[in-house]
C-alpha positions as CSV (number, residue, x, y, z in Angstrom):
1,M,-10.7,-12.5,-0.9
2,K,-9.4,-16.0,-0.6
3,L,-5.9,-17.0,-2.1
4,S,-4.5,-20.1,-3.6
5,L,-1.0,-21.0,-2.2
6,E,1.2,-22.7,-4.6
7,N,4.7,-22.6,-2.5
8,S,5.9,-20.8,0.7
9,I,8.8,-21.0,2.8
10,V,10.5,-19.2,5.9
11,H,14.3,-18.8,6.6
12,H,15.5,-17.3,9.8
13,V,17.6,-14.4,10.1
14,F,19.6,-14.1,13.6
15,Q,22.4,-12.4,15.2
16,D,25.2,-13.6,17.1
17,P,26.5,-12.1,20.2
18,E,29.0,-10.2,18.1
19,G,26.1,-8.6,16.0
20,N,26.6,-10.7,12.9
21,F,24.2,-11.9,11.1
22,G,23.5,-15.4,10.2
23,L,21.2,-17.6,8.6
24,R,19.1,-21.0,9.6
25,L,17.6,-22.0,5.9
26,A,14.6,-24.2,5.8
27,P,15.5,-27.3,3.7
28,E,11.8,-27.5,2.1
29,S,8.8,-25.4,1.6
30,L,6.2,-25.3,4.0
31,G,3.2,-27.5,3.3
32,V,-0.1,-26.4,2.3
33,E,-1.6,-27.0,5.9
34,Q,-4.4,-25.0,7.6
35,E,-1.9,-23.0,9.6
36,V,0.1,-22.0,7.1
37,E,-3.0,-20.7,5.0
38,V,-4.1,-18.8,8.0
39,L,-0.7,-17.3,8.1
40,L,-0.7,-16.2,4.7
41,E,-4.2,-14.9,4.8
42,E,-3.4,-13.0,7.8
43,L,-0.5,-11.4,6.4
44,T,-2.1,-10.4,3.1
45,Q,-4.8,-8.9,4.9
46,V,-2.3,-7.0,6.9
47,Y,-0.6,-5.9,3.9
48,N,-3.7,-4.8,2.0
49,A,-5.0,-2.9,5.1
50,K,-1.4,-0.6,5.0
51,P,-2.9,2.7,4.0
52,A,0.9,3.8,2.2
53,K,2.3,1.9,-0.3
54,G,4.6,2.8,-3.0
55,Y,4.6,1.1,-6.5
56,A,8.0,0.4,-8.3
57,S,9.6,-1.9,-11.0
58,F,12.8,-3.5,-11.2
59,V,15.8,-1.5,-12.4
60,A,18.4,-2.3,-14.9
61,A,22.0,-0.8,-15.8
62,D,20.7,1.2,-18.6
63,D,17.6,2.3,-16.3
64,P,17.0,6.1,-17.0
65,I,17.3,6.8,-13.1
66,F,20.9,6.6,-13.6
67,Q,21.3,8.9,-16.4
68,E,21.6,11.8,-14.3
69,Q,24.4,10.3,-12.3
70,E,27.8,11.5,-12.7
71,G,31.1,9.8,-13.7
72,E,31.8,6.9,-15.7
73,E,31.3,4.3,-13.3
74,S,29.0,1.1,-14.8
75,I,25.7,0.2,-12.9
76,P,25.8,-3.3,-11.7
77,E,22.3,-5.4,-12.4
78,P,20.8,-6.0,-9.3
79,E,20.5,-9.8,-8.0
80,F,17.4,-10.2,-7.1
81,P,15.7,-10.1,-10.5
82,K,18.1,-12.4,-11.8
83,L,17.4,-14.8,-9.1
84,L,13.7,-14.3,-9.9
85,N,14.1,-14.7,-13.4
86,G,15.8,-18.1,-12.9
87,W,13.0,-19.5,-10.9
88,L,10.5,-18.5,-13.4
89,K,12.5,-20.0,-16.1
90,Q,12.3,-23.1,-13.9
91,E,16.2,-23.1,-14.0
92,V,15.9,-23.5,-10.2
93,E,13.5,-25.0,-7.7
94,F,11.6,-22.8,-5.3
95,V,13.5,-23.6,-2.5
96,D,16.4,-23.1,-3.9
97,F,15.6,-19.8,-5.2
98,S,14.2,-18.8,-1.6
99,Q,17.7,-19.8,-0.1
100,Q,19.6,-17.5,-2.7
101,V,17.1,-14.6,-1.9
102,A,17.8,-15.3,1.9
103,R,21.8,-15.2,1.5
104,L,21.3,-12.4,-0.5
105,L,19.5,-10.3,2.2
106,R,22.0,-11.5,4.6
107,N,24.9,-9.8,2.6
108,E,22.8,-6.8,2.3
109,L,22.0,-6.5,6.1
110,E,26.1,-6.7,6.9
111,H,26.1,-3.2,5.1
112,Y,23.3,-1.8,7.3
113,Q,23.4,-3.3,10.6
114,F,19.7,-1.8,11.6
115,L,17.3,-4.7,11.4
116,D,16.8,-6.9,14.4
117,A,16.4,-10.8,14.1
118,G,13.3,-11.8,12.2
119,F,11.9,-14.3,9.6
120,L,12.2,-13.8,5.8
121,L,8.9,-15.1,4.2
122,L,8.3,-15.8,0.6
123,A,5.2,-17.1,-0.4
124,N,3.8,-17.7,-4.1
125,Y,0.0,-17.6,-4.4
126,Q,-2.9,-16.8,-7.0
127,Q,-5.4,-14.3,-6.1
128,T,-8.1,-12.5,-8.6
129,G,-6.6,-14.5,-11.4
130,D,-3.1,-13.2,-10.9
131,D,0.0,-14.6,-9.7
132,Y,1.7,-13.4,-7.0
133,L,5.3,-13.2,-4.9
134,L,5.2,-12.0,-1.6
135,V,8.7,-11.2,-0.1
136,S,8.4,-10.1,3.7
137,F,10.5,-9.7,6.5
138,L,8.5,-10.7,10.0
139,P,9.5,-9.3,13.0
140,V,9.0,-11.1,16.2
141,K,7.7,-10.6,19.6
142,D,8.0,-12.3,23.1
143,G,5.0,-14.3,24.2
144,V,3.7,-16.7,27.0
145,T,2.6,-20.2,26.2
146,V,1.0,-22.6,28.5
147,G,2.4,-25.8,28.2
148,P,0.4,-29.7,28.3
149,D,1.5,-29.7,31.9
150,L,0.0,-26.2,32.6
151,S,3.3,-24.9,32.8
152,V,4.0,-21.1,31.9
153,D,7.0,-20.5,29.5
154,R,8.2,-17.6,27.3
155,S,8.0,-18.0,23.9
156,S,9.0,-15.9,20.5
157,Q,6.0,-15.5,18.2
158,L,5.5,-13.7,15.0
159,D,4.3,-10.0,15.1
160,I,2.1,-10.1,11.7
161,S,0.7,-6.9,12.7
162,K,4.0,-4.8,12.9
163,V,5.2,-6.1,9.6
164,Q,6.8,-3.2,7.7
165,L,9.2,-4.6,5.1
166,A,6.9,-6.4,2.3
167,A,6.5,-6.2,-1.1
168,R,4.5,-8.0,-3.3
169,I,5.3,-8.8,-7.1
170,N,2.5,-9.5,-9.6
171,L,4.1,-12.0,-11.5
172,S,1.6,-11.9,-14.2
173,D,2.2,-8.4,-15.3
174,Y,6.0,-8.6,-15.1
175,Q,6.0,-11.4,-17.3
176,T,3.5,-10.0,-19.9
177,G,5.0,-6.5,-19.7
178,I,1.8,-5.0,-18.5
179,S,2.0,-2.3,-16.0
180,N,5.5,-1.8,-16.5
181,S,5.8,1.0,-13.7
182,H,4.0,-0.4,-11.0
183,Y,4.0,-4.3,-11.2
184,I,5.7,-3.9,-7.4
185,S,4.2,-3.0,-4.5
186,F,5.8,-2.2,-1.3
187,I,4.9,-1.0,2.4
188,K,5.7,2.8,3.0
189,G,5.8,2.3,6.7
190,R,6.9,4.1,9.7
191,T,10.4,2.5,9.5
192,G,12.3,5.4,8.0
193,R,13.5,6.3,4.8
194,K,16.7,4.5,4.9
195,V,15.0,1.5,6.1
196,A,12.8,1.4,3.2
197,D,15.4,2.1,0.9
198,F,17.5,-0.7,2.1
199,F,14.6,-3.0,1.3
200,L,14.1,-1.7,-2.4
201,D,17.8,-2.0,-2.8
202,F,17.9,-5.7,-1.5
203,L,14.8,-6.0,-4.2
204,G,16.7,-4.2,-6.9
205,C,13.7,-2.3,-7.9
206,A,13.1,1.7,-7.9
207,E,9.8,3.6,-6.9
208,R,8.1,4.8,-10.2
209,V,4.3,5.9,-9.4
210,N,3.4,8.3,-6.7
211,A,-0.2,7.0,-5.7
212,K,-0.9,9.9,-3.5
213,K,0.0,12.5,-6.1
214,E,-2.1,10.8,-8.9
215,T,-5.2,10.2,-6.4
216,E,-4.8,14.2,-5.4
217,Q,-5.2,14.8,-9.1
218,L,-8.1,12.7,-9.6
219,V,-9.8,14.3,-6.8
220,Q,-9.1,17.8,-8.1
221,S,-10.4,16.6,-11.9
222,V,-13.8,15.2,-10.0
223,H,-14.4,18.3,-8.7
224,D,-13.7,20.1,-11.8
225,F,-15.7,17.5,-13.8
226,V,-18.7,17.8,-11.5
227,K,-18.5,21.7,-11.8
228,S,-18.4,21.6,-16.0
229,E,-21.5,19.0,-15.8
230,E,-23.5,21.5,-13.7
231,L,-25.1,18.9,-11.9
232,E,-27.7,19.4,-8.9
233,P,-26.0,19.0,-5.4
234,E,-27.4,15.5,-5.0
235,Q,-26.2,14.4,-8.3
236,A,-22.5,16.1,-7.6
237,S,-22.6,14.2,-4.2
238,A,-23.8,10.8,-5.9
239,V,-20.8,11.3,-8.4
240,R,-17.9,11.8,-6.0
241,K,-19.2,8.9,-3.7
242,E,-19.1,6.7,-6.7
243,V,-15.7,7.5,-7.4
244,Y,-14.8,7.1,-3.8
245,D,-16.4,3.9,-3.8
246,Y,-14.9,2.5,-6.7
247,C,-11.6,3.6,-5.8
248,G,-11.9,2.1,-2.3
249,E,-12.8,-1.2,-3.8
250,Q,-9.8,-1.3,-6.2
251,W,-7.5,-0.2,-3.3
252,Q,-8.8,-2.9,-1.2
253,Q,-8.5,-5.7,-3.9
254,G,-4.9,-4.2,-4.7
255,E,-6.1,-3.4,-8.5
256,Q,-5.3,-0.3,-10.3
257,V,-8.0,2.8,-10.6
258,R,-8.9,2.8,-14.3
259,L,-10.4,5.8,-16.0
260,T,-12.4,3.8,-18.3
261,D,-14.2,1.8,-15.5
262,L,-14.8,5.0,-13.8
263,D,-16.7,6.3,-17.1
264,E,-18.9,3.3,-16.8
265,R,-19.7,4.0,-13.1
266,L,-20.3,7.5,-13.6
267,T,-22.7,7.3,-16.5
268,G,-25.1,5.8,-14.1
269,Q,-24.7,8.6,-11.8
270,G,-25.8,11.3,-14.2
271,A,-23.1,12.4,-15.8
272,T,-23.8,13.2,-19.6
273,S,-19.9,13.2,-20.8
274,S,-16.9,11.0,-20.5
275,F,-15.0,11.6,-17.6
276,S,-11.7,10.4,-19.3
277,A,-12.3,12.6,-22.1
278,F,-12.9,15.4,-19.9
279,T,-9.5,14.9,-18.5
280,Q,-7.7,14.7,-21.9
281,Q,-9.4,17.9,-23.0
282,N,-8.3,19.9,-20.0
283,E,-4.7,18.5,-20.6
284,S,-4.9,17.0,-17.0
285,E,-1.7,15.0,-16.1
286,L,-4.0,12.0,-14.8
287,A,-2.7,8.7,-15.8
288,E,-5.1,6.2,-17.5
289,E,-4.4,3.4,-14.6
290,F,-2.8,4.1,-11.7
291,P,-3.1,2.9,-7.7
292,A,-5.2,4.6,-5.5
293,D,-4.2,6.1,-1.9
294,R,-6.7,5.6,0.6
295,T,-5.8,9.0,2.5
296,S,-6.0,11.1,-0.4
297,L,-9.4,9.6,-1.5
298,R,-11.1,11.2,1.7
299,K,-11.0,14.4,0.2
300,L,-13.7,13.4,-2.5
301,M,-16.0,13.1,0.8
302,K,-14.9,15.5,3.2
303,F,-13.4,18.9,4.2
304,Q,-10.8,18.6,6.8
305,G,-8.2,20.6,8.4
306,Q,-6.3,21.5,11.4
307,G,-4.0,24.1,12.9
308,G,-3.7,26.9,15.6
309,G,-5.4,24.4,18.3
310,L,-8.4,23.8,15.9
311,S,-9.6,20.6,14.0
312,L,-12.5,20.4,11.9
313,A,-13.8,17.8,9.5
314,F,-17.4,17.7,7.8
315,E,-18.9,16.1,4.9
316,Q,-18.7,17.9,1.6
317,N,-22.8,17.6,1.1
318,M,-23.0,19.8,4.4
319,L,-21.5,22.8,2.9
320,G,-24.3,25.0,2.1
321,E,-26.7,23.7,4.6
322,R,-25.7,23.1,7.9
323,V,-22.1,24.5,7.3
324,Q,-21.7,28.3,5.8
325,Y,-18.7,29.5,4.7
326,D,-18.1,33.2,3.9
327,V,-15.2,34.1,1.8
328,Q,-14.7,37.3,2.3
329,T,-14.4,37.4,6.1
330,D,-13.1,33.7,6.3
331,T,-15.9,32.5,8.8
332,L,-17.4,29.4,9.1
333,T,-20.9,28.7,10.5
334,V,-22.2,25.5,12.0
335,T,-25.8,24.9,12.5
336,G,-25.9,22.0,14.9
337,T,-23.0,20.4,16.8
338,P,-22.2,16.9,17.4
339,P,-24.2,15.4,20.5
340,N,-20.7,14.8,22.2
341,L,-19.4,18.2,21.6
342,R,-22.6,19.8,22.7
343,D,-22.7,18.1,26.1
344,Q,-19.1,19.2,26.8
345,L,-20.1,22.8,26.0
346,R,-23.3,22.8,27.8
347,R,-21.3,21.1,30.8
348,F,-18.8,24.0,30.3
349,Y,-21.2,26.9,30.6
350,G,-23.2,25.2,33.4
351,V,-26.2,24.3,31.1
352,D,-28.1,21.0,32.1
353,S,-28.4,18.7,29.2
């Protein structure tokens, strides 16, 4: 979905031969040019496609997460939210705000020393009616370019596909107080917990919502709901697919899953009662609104598992038809194998295909 860019800027974070971090600050914002829009669209696409995200909000000195800490030492108020609020209140311009953020990042890096050089990008844009601020640390890679004289030279290029440190703040929700626990989303990548914690510390926020746990609870609630409705197999499959499709759409757009929306969608698939009311009656811990986890959603449509050298996955609507399971003997019987597997097995036994 196309975004409307308001402001963006890039600052260079580098290391000198002694390993000390330095900054090269941009004196002005990037222009609203095609190359910049292409960069931002590619970055947001990569960000949205990351399957594992965390959801957070800013912390304060009196935040409940600090209540269990021992000692009387006071908790300092994070710096990034103060800088952000100054910009939102128009006390400073976007360029000044971004430079302050870059200095804050450089100061934080002095305590960690585990990031390579790269570029800090801040972008303010509108999408789907909301105002966002994207904060990301862009890694670089060595590349090769061909010059106007057809000479070949080495060059450094942004490695957008490898972005692991990025967070998106929904400024609309933050300023209006909506979704107090998850107006910040961030990538939970493969950089390791220590690096992810560093980025959260830099932003002055803490993870509040476990999207995987909430989605797994949703999947279980849907299975229980289908049983309680006593739907025919085709209707049950349609209900599960409707939930899967809706949650996938919300995930792709960076929107929350809302039980009220699910009620409307499921009514059209043969459900005679409210899914939201069902979760409340059964004292489910499912929130009225939460972000989806794409990986956990697959359990709505598939059975899958692996272990002991065996890996299996099949669509749930196959159970009882092509796939039979005997609970007493823990035996799975599959009628008809995938063509590529069948060909391998026949060749193994010396049978002509």
